[in-house]
C-alpha positions as CSV (number, residue, x, y, z in Angstrom):
1,M,67.9,-93.2,-107.8
2,E,68.7,-92.2,-104.2
3,T,71.3,-89.8,-105.6
4,N,68.7,-88.1,-107.8
5,K,66.3,-87.6,-104.8
6,N,69.1,-85.9,-102.8
7,L,69.9,-83.7,-105.8
8,I,66.2,-82.6,-106.0
9,I,66.1,-81.8,-102.3
10,L,69.3,-79.8,-102.5
11,I,68.0,-77.8,-105.5
12,A,64.7,-77.1,-103.5
13,V,66.7,-75.8,-100.5
14,L,68.9,-73.6,-102.7
15,F,65.8,-72.3,-104.4
16,C,64.3,-71.3,-101.1
17,I,67.5,-69.6,-100.0
18,L,67.5,-67.8,-103.3
19,L,64.0,-66.6,-102.7
20,L,65.0,-65.3,-99.3
21,L,67.8,-63.3,-100.9
22,I,65.7,-61.9,-103.8
23,I,62.5,-61.1,-101.9
24,P,63.3,-59.9,-98.4
25,G,60.6,-59.4,-95.8
26,V,58.5,-62.5,-96.5
27,P,56.6,-62.7,-93.2
28,F,57.5,-65.7,-91.1
29,T,55.8,-64.3,-88.0
30,N,52.8,-62.1,-87.3
31,S,54.9,-59.2,-86.1
32,Q,57.2,-59.5,-89.1
33,F,54.3,-59.4,-91.4
34,I,52.6,-56.5,-89.8
35,N,55.6,-54.3,-89.2
36,Q,57.6,-55.0,-92.3
37,S,55.2,-55.5,-95.1
38,T,51.9,-53.6,-94.4
39,D,50.3,-50.9,-92.4
40,L,47.4,-53.1,-91.4
41,N,45.6,-52.0,-88.3
42,Y,47.4,-53.7,-85.5
43,I,44.3,-53.8,-83.1
44,L,42.2,-55.4,-85.8
45,F,44.9,-58.0,-86.5
46,A,45.4,-58.7,-82.8
47,N,41.6,-59.2,-82.4
48,G,41.6,-61.8,-85.1
49,F,39.9,-59.8,-87.8
50,Y,42.1,-61.3,-90.5
51,N,41.8,-64.9,-89.3
52,G,40.8,-67.2,-92.1
53,K,40.9,-64.3,-94.6
54,I,42.7,-64.2,-97.9
55,L,44.9,-61.1,-98.3
56,S,45.2,-59.6,-101.7
57,I,48.2,-57.3,-102.0
58,D,48.5,-54.9,-105.0
59,N,51.3,-52.3,-104.3
60,N,49.9,-50.3,-101.4
61,L,46.4,-51.7,-101.8
62,I,45.6,-54.5,-99.4
63,T,42.2,-56.3,-99.5
64,A,40.9,-58.9,-97.0
65,I,38.6,-61.5,-98.7
66,D,36.7,-64.3,-96.9
67,N,36.3,-67.9,-98.2
68,N,33.2,-66.9,-100.2
69,G,35.0,-64.2,-102.1
70,N,33.4,-61.3,-100.2
71,Q,35.6,-58.2,-99.7
72,S,35.5,-57.3,-96.0
73,F,38.3,-54.8,-95.6
74,L,40.2,-52.4,-97.8
75,D,43.3,-50.6,-96.7
76,T,44.5,-47.9,-99.1
77,N,47.5,-45.6,-99.2
78,W,48.8,-46.6,-95.8
79,Q,46.0,-44.8,-93.8
80,T,44.0,-46.1,-90.9
81,N,41.0,-44.7,-89.0
82,F,40.8,-45.0,-85.2
83,S,38.1,-44.2,-82.7
84,A,40.8,-44.0,-80.0
85,F,44.6,-43.9,-80.0
86,D,46.6,-47.0,-80.7
87,F,49.0,-47.0,-77.9
88,N,51.1,-49.7,-79.5
89,M,52.2,-47.0,-82.0
90,T,53.7,-44.8,-79.3
91,N,56.9,-43.0,-80.5
92,Q,56.3,-44.1,-84.1
93,Y,55.5,-41.8,-86.9
94,R,52.2,-42.5,-88.7
95,K,49.8,-40.5,-90.9
96,Y,46.6,-40.6,-88.9
97,N,43.2,-39.0,-89.0
98,V,42.3,-38.8,-85.3
99,N,38.6,-38.4,-84.4
100,L,38.0,-37.6,-80.7
101,D,34.7,-38.2,-79.0
102,T,33.1,-35.6,-76.6
103,N,35.4,-36.6,-73.7
104,G,38.6,-37.1,-75.8
105,N,41.8,-35.3,-74.8
106,V,45.0,-34.9,-76.6
107,T,48.3,-34.2,-74.8
108,I,51.3,-33.2,-76.8
109,D,54.7,-32.9,-75.2
110,N,56.7,-32.4,-78.4
111,N,56.3,-30.6,-81.7
112,L,53.0,-30.9,-83.6
113,T,53.3,-30.5,-87.3
114,L,50.0,-29.8,-89.0
115,G,49.5,-30.9,-92.6
116,R,45.9,-29.9,-92.7
117,Q,43.8,-29.0,-89.7
118,I,43.0,-29.5,-86.0
119,F,39.2,-29.8,-85.6
120,A,37.2,-29.6,-82.4
121,N,33.5,-29.6,-81.6
122,S,30.9,-30.2,-78.9
123,K,32.4,-27.9,-76.3
124,S,35.9,-29.2,-76.8
125,S,39.0,-27.1,-76.4
126,I,42.5,-27.3,-77.7
127,L,45.4,-26.1,-75.5
128,I,48.9,-26.1,-76.8
129,D,51.4,-25.2,-74.1
130,S,53.8,-22.6,-75.4
131,N,56.6,-24.2,-73.3
132,K,56.3,-27.6,-75.0
133,A,54.7,-27.4,-78.4
134,S,55.1,-25.5,-81.7
135,I,52.6,-25.1,-84.5
136,F,53.7,-24.9,-88.1
137,G,50.8,-23.5,-90.1
138,G,49.1,-26.0,-92.3
139,V,46.7,-25.6,-95.2
140,R,43.8,-25.0,-92.9
141,G,45.2,-24.2,-89.4
142,L,43.0,-24.2,-86.3
143,Y,39.2,-24.0,-86.8
144,S,36.1,-24.9,-84.8
145,T,32.4,-25.6,-85.1
146,D,29.7,-25.7,-82.5
147,I,30.9,-23.9,-79.3
148,S,34.6,-24.6,-79.1
149,S,37.4,-22.4,-77.9
150,Y,41.2,-22.4,-78.6
151,R,44.1,-21.3,-76.5
152,I,47.6,-21.1,-77.9
153,A,49.6,-19.6,-75.1
154,D,50.6,-19.9,-71.5
155,T,48.6,-19.1,-68.3
156,E,45.6,-17.8,-70.2
157,V,41.8,-17.8,-69.5
158,C,39.9,-18.3,-72.7
159,S,36.8,-20.1,-71.4
160,E,33.8,-19.1,-73.5
161,Q,32.5,-20.5,-76.7
162,F,33.9,-19.5,-80.1
163,S,36.8,-17.8,-78.5
164,T,40.5,-17.7,-79.4
165,C,43.5,-16.6,-77.3
166,L,47.0,-16.2,-78.7
167,G,49.7,-14.7,-76.5
168,W,50.4,-14.5,-72.8
169,Q,48.2,-14.0,-69.7
170,N,45.1,-12.9,-71.7
171,T,41.7,-13.2,-70.1
172,G,38.8,-13.8,-72.4
173,L,35.4,-14.2,-70.8
174,G,33.1,-13.1,-73.6
175,N,31.6,-15.3,-76.3
176,S,33.3,-15.3,-79.8
177,G,36.2,-13.2,-78.6
178,T,39.7,-13.0,-80.1
179,Q,42.8,-11.9,-78.3
180,V,46.4,-11.7,-79.7
181,G,49.1,-10.3,-77.5
182,G,49.6,-10.2,-73.7
183,V,47.7,-9.2,-70.6
184,N,44.5,-8.3,-72.5
185,N,41.1,-8.6,-70.8
186,L,37.7,-9.2,-72.4
187,G,34.9,-9.0,-69.9
188,A,32.0,-11.3,-69.6
189,N,29.8,-9.0,-71.6
190,A,32.5,-8.3,-74.3
191,S,31.1,-10.8,-76.8
192,S,32.2,-10.7,-80.5
193,S,35.1,-8.5,-79.5
194,T,38.8,-8.3,-80.6
195,Q,42.0,-7.2,-78.9
196,L,45.4,-6.9,-80.6
197,G,48.2,-5.6,-78.4
198,V,49.1,-5.5,-74.7
199,S,47.2,-4.5,-71.6
200,N,43.9,-3.6,-73.4
201,R,40.6,-3.9,-71.5
202,S,37.1,-4.1,-72.9
203,T,33.8,-4.7,-71.1
204,N,31.2,-4.3,-73.8
205,Q,30.1,-6.2,-76.9
206,V,31.4,-5.9,-80.5
207,T,34.5,-3.8,-79.7
208,S,37.9,-3.7,-81.3
209,Q,41.2,-2.5,-79.7
210,V,44.6,-2.2,-81.3
211,G,47.5,-0.9,-79.3
212,F,48.6,-0.6,-75.7
213,S,46.8,0.1,-72.4
214,N,43.5,1.1,-73.9
215,T,40.2,0.9,-71.9
216,L,36.8,0.6,-73.7
217,S,33.3,0.3,-72.2
218,G,31.0,1.3,-75.1
219,D,29.2,-1.1,-77.4
220,Y,30.1,-1.2,-81.1
221,S,33.2,0.9,-80.6
222,A,36.9,0.9,-81.6
223,Q,40.2,2.2,-80.4
224,L,43.6,2.5,-82.2
225,G,46.5,3.9,-80.2
226,S,47.6,3.8,-76.6
227,S,46.3,5.0,-73.2
228,L,42.9,5.8,-74.7
229,I,39.8,5.7,-72.5
230,G,36.4,5.3,-74.2
231,G,32.9,5.0,-72.7
232,G,30.5,5.9,-75.5
233,A,28.7,3.5,-77.8
234,N,29.1,3.6,-81.6
235,S,32.3,5.5,-81.2
236,A,35.9,5.5,-82.4
237,Q,39.2,6.8,-81.0
238,L,42.5,7.4,-82.7
239,G,45.6,8.7,-80.9
240,Y,47.3,8.8,-77.5
241,N,46.3,9.5,-73.9
242,Y,42.9,11.1,-74.0
243,S,39.3,10.2,-73.0
244,S,36.0,10.3,-74.9
245,F,32.7,9.2,-73.3
246,Y,29.8,10.4,-75.5
247,D,27.8,8.1,-77.8
248,S,28.3,8.3,-81.6
249,T,31.7,10.1,-81.4
250,A,34.8,10.2,-83.5
251,S,38.0,11.6,-81.8
252,M,41.6,11.8,-82.6
253,G,44.9,13.3,-81.5
254,S,47.2,13.2,-78.5
255,G,44.9,14.5,-75.8
256,K,44.5,17.9,-77.6
257,I,41.9,17.5,-80.3
258,G,38.4,16.1,-79.8
259,I,35.4,15.8,-82.1
260,A,32.3,14.6,-80.2
261,S,28.5,14.6,-80.2
262,T,25.9,14.0,-77.5
263,A,23.5,12.4,-79.9
264,T,23.2,8.8,-81.1
265,T,22.6,9.8,-84.7
266,N,24.8,11.3,-87.4
267,L,27.7,13.3,-85.9
268,L,27.5,16.2,-88.3
269,Q,23.8,16.8,-87.7
270,Q,24.5,17.6,-84.0
271,N,26.7,19.8,-81.9
272,T,30.4,19.4,-82.7
273,W,33.2,20.5,-80.4
274,I,36.6,21.4,-81.8
275,Y,38.9,22.6,-79.1
276,D,42.5,22.8,-78.0
277,V,43.1,21.7,-74.4
278,T,46.2,23.9,-74.2
279,S,43.9,27.0,-74.4
280,L,42.5,27.0,-70.9
281,G,41.3,29.6,-68.4
282,A,41.9,29.8,-64.6
283,E,41.4,26.8,-62.2
284,D,37.9,26.4,-60.8
285,V,38.5,23.6,-58.3
286,N,39.4,24.8,-54.8
287,C,42.6,23.1,-53.3
288,S,42.9,20.8,-56.3
289,G,46.5,19.7,-55.8
290,F,46.5,18.3,-52.2
291,D,50.1,19.7,-52.1
292,T,50.3,20.0,-48.3
293,N,48.3,18.9,-45.4
294,T,47.4,22.5,-44.6
295,D,45.6,22.6,-48.0
296,L,42.7,20.9,-46.3
297,T,42.7,23.0,-43.1
298,T,43.7,26.5,-44.0
299,S,41.1,29.3,-44.2
300,S,41.0,29.3,-48.0
301,C,40.7,25.5,-48.2
302,Y,38.9,24.6,-45.0
303,G,35.8,22.6,-45.8
304,A,36.4,22.7,-49.6
305,W,36.4,18.9,-49.9
306,T,34.0,16.5,-48.3
307,Y,35.5,13.1,-47.6
308,G,35.2,10.3,-45.0
309,T,37.7,8.3,-42.9
310,R,38.6,6.3,-46.0
311,Y,40.8,9.1,-47.1
312,K,44.0,10.6,-45.6
313,W,46.5,13.1,-46.7
314,N,49.7,11.6,-48.2
315,A,53.1,13.2,-47.7
316,N,53.8,12.9,-51.4
317,G,51.2,15.6,-52.0
318,S,48.1,13.5,-52.9
319,L,45.0,12.1,-51.2
320,D,45.2,8.5,-50.3
321,R,42.2,6.2,-50.1
322,N,42.8,3.2,-47.8
323,I,40.7,0.0,-47.6
324,T,39.0,0.7,-44.3
325,G,36.6,3.4,-43.2
326,T,33.3,4.8,-44.5
327,T,32.2,4.8,-48.1
328,T,31.6,8.5,-48.3
329,A,32.3,9.9,-51.8
330,L,35.1,12.5,-52.3
331,S,33.2,15.7,-53.3
332,Q,33.3,19.5,-53.6
333,A,30.3,21.6,-54.0
334,Q,30.3,24.3,-56.7
335,T,29.7,26.9,-53.9
336,K,33.2,25.9,-52.7
337,F,34.8,26.3,-56.2
338,L,37.1,29.2,-56.8
339,T,34.7,30.1,-59.6
340,A,31.3,28.3,-60.1
341,L,30.8,26.8,-63.5
342,T,28.6,28.5,-66.1
343,V,25.8,26.3,-67.5
344,G,26.4,25.8,-71.3
345,N,30.1,26.5,-71.2
346,L,32.8,24.1,-72.3
347,Y,35.3,22.9,-69.6
348,L,38.2,20.4,-69.3
349,F,38.1,18.0,-66.4
350,S,41.2,16.1,-65.4
351,Y,42.7,14.1,-62.5
352,T,45.5,11.7,-61.8
353,I,45.2,8.2,-60.3
354,T,48.3,6.2,-59.1
355,N,48.9,3.1,-57.0
356,F,45.5,1.7,-58.0
357,S,44.5,-1.8,-56.8
358,A,41.2,-3.5,-56.4
359,P,40.1,-6.9,-55.1
360,F,37.5,-7.2,-57.8
361,A,37.4,-6.2,-61.5
362,V,34.2,-4.1,-61.0
363,N,35.7,-1.9,-58.3
364,G,36.6,1.6,-59.3
365,I,36.0,5.4,-59.3
366,T,33.0,7.1,-61.0
367,P,33.5,10.9,-61.3
368,S,30.7,13.4,-62.0
369,V,30.2,17.2,-62.1
370,A,27.6,19.7,-63.2
371,G,25.1,17.0,-64.3
372,V,27.7,15.0,-66.4
373,T,28.7,11.5,-65.2
374,F,32.0,10.1,-66.6
375,D,33.0,6.5,-67.0
376,K,34.2,4.4,-64.1
377,M,38.0,4.3,-63.9
378,R,39.9,1.2,-62.8
379,T,43.5,1.8,-63.8
380,N,46.4,4.2,-63.2
381,G,46.5,7.2,-65.5
382,V,46.0,10.9,-66.2
383,Y,42.4,11.3,-67.2
384,Q,41.0,14.2,-69.2
385,K,37.5,14.9,-70.4
386,A,35.9,17.9,-72.1
387,F,32.3,18.5,-71.1
388,I,29.6,21.1,-71.2
389,A,28.2,22.1,-67.7
390,L,24.5,21.3,-67.4
391,N,23.7,22.4,-63.9
392,S,25.3,23.4,-60.5
393,N,25.8,19.9,-59.2
394,A,28.9,19.2,-57.2
395,L,32.2,17.5,-58.3
396,S,32.1,14.0,-56.9
397,F,34.1,10.8,-57.0
398,A,31.7,8.0,-56.2
399,L,33.3,4.8,-54.8
400,D,32.5,1.1,-54.6
401,G,31.6,-0.6,-51.4
402,I,33.7,-1.4,-48.3
403,Q,35.8,-3.8,-50.3
404,G,36.4,-1.3,-53.1
405,A,39.5,0.1,-54.8
406,R,42.6,1.6,-53.2
407,F,44.4,4.5,-54.9
408,N,46.1,7.9,-54.7
409,I,44.2,10.9,-56.3
410,D,45.9,14.1,-57.3
411,N,45.7,17.2,-59.5
412,V,41.9,17.4,-59.7
413,S,41.2,20.2,-62.1
414,I,38.4,21.9,-64.0
415,K,39.3,24.8,-66.3
416,P,37.3,26.5,-68.9
417,I,38.3,25.9,-72.6
418,I,38.5,29.5,-73.8
419,D,39.6,29.1,-77.4
420,G,41.9,27.2,-79.7
421,N,43.1,27.2,-83.3
422,L,41.5,25.1,-86.0
423,I,43.9,24.4,-88.9
424,V,42.3,22.8,-92.0
425,A,44.4,21.8,-95.0
426,G,41.5,21.3,-97.4
427,N,37.8,22.0,-97.6
428,I,35.5,22.3,-94.6
429,R,31.7,22.0,-95.0
430,T,28.9,22.3,-92.6
431,N,25.1,22.4,-92.8
432,K,24.9,23.9,-89.4
433,D,26.4,26.9,-87.6
434,L,30.1,26.8,-86.9
435,Y,31.2,28.6,-83.7
436,V,34.9,29.3,-83.3
437,T,36.3,31.4,-80.4
438,G,39.9,31.3,-81.6
439,N,41.8,31.6,-84.8
440,V,40.8,29.7,-88.0
441,N,43.5,29.1,-90.6
442,F,42.6,27.5,-93.8
443,D,44.8,26.2,-96.6
444,G,41.8,25.5,-98.8
445,N,38.3,26.8,-99.7
446,V,35.6,27.9,-97.3
447,N,32.3,27.4,-99.1
448,F,28.7,27.6,-97.8
449,N,26.1,25.0,-98.9
450,N,23.5,27.6,-98.1
451,T,24.1,31.2,-99.2
452,Y,24.1,34.1,-96.8
453,W,23.1,37.8,-97.4
454,D,25.3,40.9,-97.1
455,D,25.2,44.5,-98.2
456,I,27.2,46.1,-101.0
457,S,27.1,49.6,-99.7
458,V,27.6,52.7,-101.8
459,S,28.1,56.1,-100.2
460,I,26.0,58.8,-102.0
461,N,28.3,61.3,-100.4
462,G,31.2,60.0,-102.4
463,S,29.3,59.9,-105.7
464,K,30.0,62.3,-108.5
465,T,27.4,65.1,-109.0
466,E,26.5,66.4,-112.4
467,T,27.7,70.0,-112.6
468,A,24.5,71.6,-114.0
469,K,21.9,69.7,-111.9
470,P,23.6,68.5,-108.7
471,P,21.7,67.7,-105.5
472,L,22.6,70.0,-102.6
473,F,24.5,68.9,-99.5
474,D,23.2,69.6,-96.0
475,E,25.9,69.6,-93.5
476,T,23.5,69.3,-90.6
477,Q,21.8,66.2,-92.0
478,M,25.2,65.0,-93.4
479,A,23.5,64.0,-96.7
480,Y,22.6,65.1,-100.2
481,Y,18.9,66.2,-100.6
482,F,16.9,66.0,-103.8
483,E,14.5,68.9,-104.4
484,N,11.0,68.9,-106.0
485,V,11.9,70.7,-109.3
486,G,10.3,70.8,-112.7
487,A,10.9,68.7,-115.7
488,G,14.4,69.0,-117.2
489,N,15.8,70.1,-113.9
490,E,15.8,66.9,-111.9
491,Q,18.9,66.3,-109.8
492,Y,21.1,63.2,-110.0
493,V,24.4,61.7,-109.0
494,F,26.8,59.1,-110.6
495,G,28.7,56.1,-109.1
496,E,29.9,52.6,-109.6
497,F,30.8,49.5,-107.6
498,E,32.5,46.1,-108.2
499,L,31.0,42.8,-107.2
500,P,32.9,41.2,-104.3
501,H,34.7,37.9,-104.8
502,G,32.5,36.2,-102.2
503,W,29.3,37.0,-104.1
504,K,27.5,34.0,-105.5
505,L,28.0,34.2,-109.3
506,G,24.9,34.7,-111.4
507,T,22.6,35.8,-108.5
508,N,20.4,38.9,-108.5
509,L,21.0,42.2,-106.7
510,H,18.4,43.8,-104.5
511,C,19.2,47.5,-104.5
512,H,17.6,50.0,-102.2
513,L,17.8,53.5,-100.8
514,H,18.1,54.7,-97.2
515,L,16.3,58.1,-97.1
516,H,14.3,60.5,-94.9
517,P,11.9,63.5,-95.5
518,S,12.5,67.2,-94.7
519,T,8.9,68.1,-94.0
520,N,5.7,66.5,-92.6
521,D,4.1,66.2,-96.0
522,V,2.2,62.9,-96.4
523,N,3.0,62.0,-100.0
524,D,5.2,60.0,-102.4
525,A,8.6,60.6,-104.0
526,N,9.8,58.9,-107.2
527,F,13.4,57.8,-107.7
528,E,15.0,56.3,-110.9
529,L,18.1,54.1,-111.0
530,S,19.8,53.7,-114.5
531,Y,22.6,51.1,-114.6
532,N,25.0,49.1,-116.7
533,W,26.3,45.7,-115.3
534,T,29.2,44.6,-117.4
535,N,31.5,41.6,-117.2
536,I,35.3,42.0,-117.6
537,G,36.0,42.0,-121.4
538,A,32.4,42.5,-122.4
539,I,30.9,45.4,-124.4
540,E,28.8,47.9,-122.4
541,A,25.2,47.8,-123.3
542,T,22.5,50.5,-123.2
543,P,21.7,51.3,-119.5
544,T,18.7,49.7,-117.9
545,T,16.3,51.8,-115.8
546,I,14.3,50.8,-112.8
547,T,12.2,53.0,-110.4
548,L,10.9,53.0,-106.8
549,L,8.2,55.0,-105.0
550,A,8.9,56.1,-101.5
551,H,5.9,57.0,-99.3
552,F,6.3,59.4,-96.3
553,D,3.8,59.3,-93.4
554,G,4.3,62.9,-92.1
555,N,7.1,62.3,-89.6
556,V,10.0,64.7,-90.3
557,N,13.4,63.0,-90.6
558,K,12.0,59.5,-90.1
559,T,14.4,57.1,-91.8
560,Q,13.3,54.3,-94.0
561,I,14.5,51.8,-96.6
562,V,12.8,51.4,-99.9
563,E,13.8,48.8,-102.5
564,F,14.1,48.9,-106.3
565,P,13.0,45.9,-108.4
566,D,15.6,43.1,-108.6
567,I,18.6,43.6,-110.9
568,N,19.1,40.4,-112.9
569,G,22.5,38.8,-112.4
570,S,22.3,35.9,-114.7
571,G,25.6,35.3,-116.5
572,K,27.5,37.9,-114.4
573,T,31.0,36.9,-113.3
574,L,33.7,37.6,-110.9
575,S,34.7,41.3,-110.5
576,S,32.0,42.5,-112.9
577,L,31.2,46.2,-112.6
578,V,28.0,48.1,-112.0
579,E,27.8,51.8,-113.1
580,Y,24.8,53.8,-112.1
581,R,22.9,57.1,-112.2
582,L,20.5,57.9,-109.3
583,K,17.8,60.6,-110.1
584,R,14.7,62.0,-108.4
585,L,11.8,62.1,-111.0
586,S,10.2,65.1,-109.3
587,S,8.4,66.0,-112.5
588,A,6.6,62.6,-112.7
589,T,2.9,62.7,-111.9
590,N,3.3,60.1,-109.1
591,D,6.0,62.2,-107.3
592,T,3.6,64.3,-105.1
593,F,5.9,65.0,-102.2
594,T,6.5,68.8,-102.0
595,G,9.6,68.8,-99.7
596,N,13.2,67.7,-100.1
597,V,14.2,64.1,-99.7
598,Y,17.6,63.3,-98.0
599,V,19.3,60.2,-99.5
600,D,21.7,58.7,-96.9
601,N,22.9,55.7,-98.8
602,L,22.5,53.4,-101.8
603,G,23.0,49.8,-101.0
604,C,22.4,46.4,-102.7
605,H,21.6,43.2,-100.8
606,A,23.5,40.3,-102.4
607,E,23.9,36.5,-101.8
608,F,27.3,35.2,-100.8
609,D,28.5,31.6,-100.8
610,A,32.2,32.1,-99.9
611,I,34.5,34.5,-98.0
612,G,36.3,35.3,-101.2
613,S,37.8,33.5,-104.2
614,R,40.6,30.9,-104.2
615,E,42.4,32.6,-107.0
616,E,42.7,36.2,-108.0
617,W,40.6,36.0,-111.1
618,I,38.8,32.7,-110.7
619,K,36.5,31.7,-107.9
């Protein structure tokens, strides 16, 4: 019997050993159970949450049940929720959802791999040091609610709500701002603004800048390019190295072409400037170059400039403003100009700033001349601005206070824009007048929305006279004259003219005579115009006849113009031909003028909607 007991004990021991071999990881200690078999929350376990509970394990589903059968904890899919970090999990990989309270901070010294999102609210911010951490784009990326800001860079200021900075040494002080690049600056008032590039500066709201070293100070404006300077609201600039400061403007080019308006409404309803800054007149500013010290003291330059002790001549040929001395503006009265500006004329104003520095971002230089004030300048550059002179006010560079900017100024210039070429590859349309002082080259049509009037002039002197009844020619009056003769003897001439290609197709002709009387008789003369107006390829019809009655007031040789009834142009086409016969109906009862009538010219007023036709036979 004893032998049988020992055998049973041996079998039990072997069975236990076999279980250990077949099912590894059976927890013998708390740490073994937690670390090897489950992902149960360690803090809850350490605080005794599971004491006296029954654990039901079904694959990765673990349920804690009390003695009464109530489920009190469910752990699914190896996930755990925390209100703070579990520092016992340091240096271990876990899939966590981390919820930070208002004062929560996260410091990441290694790579952060995002599977879904980083979320912040309640004035929180997320800073990921570019020297320590990398972000691999997840499904959602970074996003915020409430008034959060994000900074993904090094040494950046991105302090306002709803703002994002990505790059290096960007400064974002406006709400809802976005910066991508380096050394960009969004001022405190530049809310809802965007910068993409390097060294861009914006001080106003709802602006966009793409490129390098652009400066923008107008609300609701945009720049695309480099070295652009904009100061007008609701404006756009495209190109390189030029300035535009009027509201509601669109400008483009490389410092050569500008399209601008002084109005805040639709650009095309106001004055538009199209100019070439290479077409300039003579210099108007006296001693503009500061080339030598004697420029400021010689007879021609003496007293040209007004400036305080804050300025001194620099041996490199510029004027230097140091940090000490008075705040007197640098200025030159128009009476000191080489040529005073003409009010209403267009000029190009330019100057160069180098070695600029300022203790505060607001310090700078504000130029003005002839009633036009330009935007404050705060950076080095060659500045150009076209303007229309409004009055005789002086050229002035206003300065900030005693702690203002330091800089060198040179090449101060004002020159008249005298002309320029406008080259258009396509159609150009305007509802207003278009003034051009230079050449206009078109590779397209020039059409007019509103027609204009011009004369189709026919010289009577070149008309054909009928052999039997011709009018006589007076060499002194240099005109044919039509006598008062009886029926059957009336005098007449023949002629023809072709409709010009700029004539508006299908519109009427308003034909008329230029004439004067030979005597002081106060009476009327009757003239008849018979005509055929025929399109190319059409059959000539029977001539149409119209008449006019000219009244003379007794003044000999007094010229006047008298018009026939309209000639209907409906259906008439390009290069159609008008053939005519002009006759004095002296035998008519209403022709009571007893003297001779000199006819100087036959003309027709016609409507034009183009300079000519695009093709030879088709308009």
